[in-house]
N, C-alpha and C positions, 0 to 999 in steps of 0.2 A: 654397404659393402658387400663385394664379392668372393669369396677366397677359391683360390686355385681347384679344377674341376678334380674328382676322386672317384677311382674309377674300380680301385680293391677292395673289397669288403674286409680285408684286413688292416684295412688301413687303423691305427689309432685313435682316431676321433671317430671311424663308424665302428666300433667293437664299444667304443667306451657308451656310444648313443644305446646299440643295440643290448649291453648290461642294463638297462633302465627297464628294458620288460620286466625285471626280476624285482620284486617288494622289497629286500634289504637295499638295495641298489639304489634305489626313489629316495629312499627315507633318510639316508646315510647322505646324499646327496644333494635332498630337497629339490632335486629334477624329476621331471617325468618325461613321457614320448608322445606324441600324438599325429595320429596323419588321418585325413581328409579335408581337401577344400572346405568344405561348411566350421567342421572342426576347428581348423583353424584360424579361418578368419574371423569366427566370434571370439577366439582365444585373444585377439591383434586388436577388436574392437572393444574389447573387454577392458584393454587396457594392460591384459598379462604380460609378462616379461617374458619373450621368446631369447632363448639362450642363440639358438642356429637353424638358420628351415636348410633343410636337403631339398635340393628339387632335382627331377630327375625331368629333364627340357621335352625330347621324346614323348612324354606318358604325358604331360602336362594340355592336355586337350578341348577342355571346360571351360567356358567365362568363369564359369566361380573359382577354377582354381590359378586362369590368370589373375581375377581379382587379390584372388588370396597374396599371390604371389609381388604383384604390383603393390599390397599393403604392407608386407611385411619390407620392401625395401623404403618405402615413403618412410616407416617407422626405422630407419637403419639398422634392420636385422642382418646380421649377418645367415647371409645365400649364399650356400655352395653347392656346385653342380656335382651333379654325379648321376653312374653310367644305372643304366634299370638293375644290374647284377644286386650294386649296393642299397637300391632300395627295397628292391626285395629282401633284404635281410632286416633291413629296417622296418618296415611295414608291418602293418598288422594284418590284413583282409586285401581283399580282393578290391577295395573301394579309396582308394590312399589319393589318386588322383594324381599322383607326380610327387605330394610333398608331404616330409614327416618333419616334424620339426621338434626339436628340445626346450621343454619349456621348465620357466621356475614354477614351481607350487606354488599356489598362493595361501599366507596367513588362513588358519583353523581354527584358531584360538577365543573359544566360546564370549571371551570375557572381552572380544575387541569385536564382539557381533555386534549392528545395529540397526534394528528395525522399526517401526513407524510405531506410532500408540495403540494402536489395536491390531497388532500382527495375527497374518494368516502362517502359519508356523508346519513343514512336516519334519515326524521326529523318526529316524529308521535305525533303531535298536538290532543290533549282533546280525546285522544285513553279510549276508554269507558272499552275496554272487555280484560281482560289481557290477553284470549286464544291467541285476534290478536297481542295482543304485542309479547306473545310467537314466534307466527308465523309469523310474521313481523323478528324478528331474527333469526330467522332461515334463511329467504333466504335474512338477511345482510349476514349473518355467509357464505352461500353459495356461493351468487356473489361477498365476498370477501370485503363485505363495511369493510371501517376503524374505523368504529362509530354508533352509534345512538344516537339522541336528542329526550326525552319526554318532548315538552314544554307543559305544562300549563295540565300534564296527568288526568287522573282519575278514575286511577287505580295504586295502589302503583308499579314499574314497576319490583321487586322484591315480588310479591306475589306469592303464591306457584304456581297459577295456572298458569302465565307465564312460571315461570320456564319449566311447565311441558310439556307446548307445546310449549317450545324452544330446546324440547331435551336436557336440559344443554348448549346449546349453549349463551344462556344467560351470562355464567359465563366467555366467548374467544372472546366477542363484548364487544367493553369497551363502556361503556352506561352514560350518564350524562342527568340531568335534570335541566329546568329551564321554567322559565317563556317563554311566548310569542317573548315580546319584548327583554328580555333578550338575547333567543338565535337568534332572526334577527341581534341585534346588536352586540354578537356573531361571528356569519357569516361574518357579511357585514366589521367587522374591520379585521377576519384572510383572506381577498382576497377570497372567497369562492363562486362560483355564485348560486344564488338560484333559482331553480326548482318547482315548484309548479303542481297538478296534481288539476285542476277541470272541472268539466263536462260540462262548456260551455266555456272553451275552445276554442281555432280556430288552434291552432298549434295540428296537432296529434304528440305521443309524437315520433314512429317513423321518424319523420323530423327534431328533434328538434337534438341539438350538442351538448351529454351528457361527453365528454371529459373533461379532465382537473380539476381542485380544484372546487366538487361539491355538493348542497343538493339535494338528493328531498323530499319536502315536501309532505305530505298527513294530510286529516284531517280524523276529530271524521268520524264516522259510522252515527251518527245522522245530525249534525250541518257539516261537510265540514270547513273550514276555516277559521280562524278567517279572516277580511277586514284586521289589520294590515299586511295579506300575499300578498300586490297588489303595485304598481308601478312600475314606467320603470324599476327602476334596478331587477324586477322580473319576471320570464317567467312561462306562463303557456300552460300546453299541456295538452293533454283529450286523453283517449284511446275509443277506436270508440266501441258503442253499438249499436250492428247491432239487438238485440232482443227487447224484451218491456222491460225490464228491464234498468233503466236510470243508473246505477253504479256497480260497483265492489264493493266485498267487501274488506276491506282496505288492506287486508295482500295478496289479489291476486293481487293490483293494483301495491303494491311494491315489492311482485316477479317480473312481468311485467317491472316494469321504474328498477329496480337493474337489472338486467340480459341483458337491451336493453344498460344499459351504460355499464355494464360489454363485453358486444359488440365491441361495438364503439372503449374498450379503449383497446380491446386483450386481451388473457386470461396472465394468470399468474401463 
């Protein structure tokens, strides 16, 4: 159904949606905001609940944007026509495609996470930058990972910048959030082997067995992994650093390890 057109950025509904730029407002409301035809289309395809879609007709020029708008209408999402000025207030960047959506954030309860018998999981501990989290999700989606667990996250996982950096794959990869202690306990109870990436590990990643039920664990950009990710049941691997840098960006490390795990497991 269609709501009346809004032309003023001071409109209360526009202001309420704009407040979702703030983490506190997202956490209090259980809502987030996303822009971009691809991201919004993938949210709809995944069955994620859209509360409202703000659409600026003059900016909807691509076939992908038109398809996302049609999908929203088919799903009976409230579609609100807005001016370019209103959309500019809501959008996060220069590729909104004329669409901004208010979205109900999916559940991130670790105890509700369902994975197959031999899952490939990625755990991102204390990742600070939502762009890195989104990039990890793109790699997880591409490599066929079964879920991502954010352990002790320093950003909310459905941060709009994480959604944008993931290109909407955030809605396709199951996500859970928990403390590091709870994550380790859950993995061990599920019989999932734990492989952590450490710069000082002795075992090169290509020599590690990354088959079977497995969680690949990566630490924060600034501080690495907590001490809890050590012990006889946890294997540490390193990525060779042959230049002057001592480590890779966490999203690059995730991509390398996930695709090595996929190579060992074979394509599917």
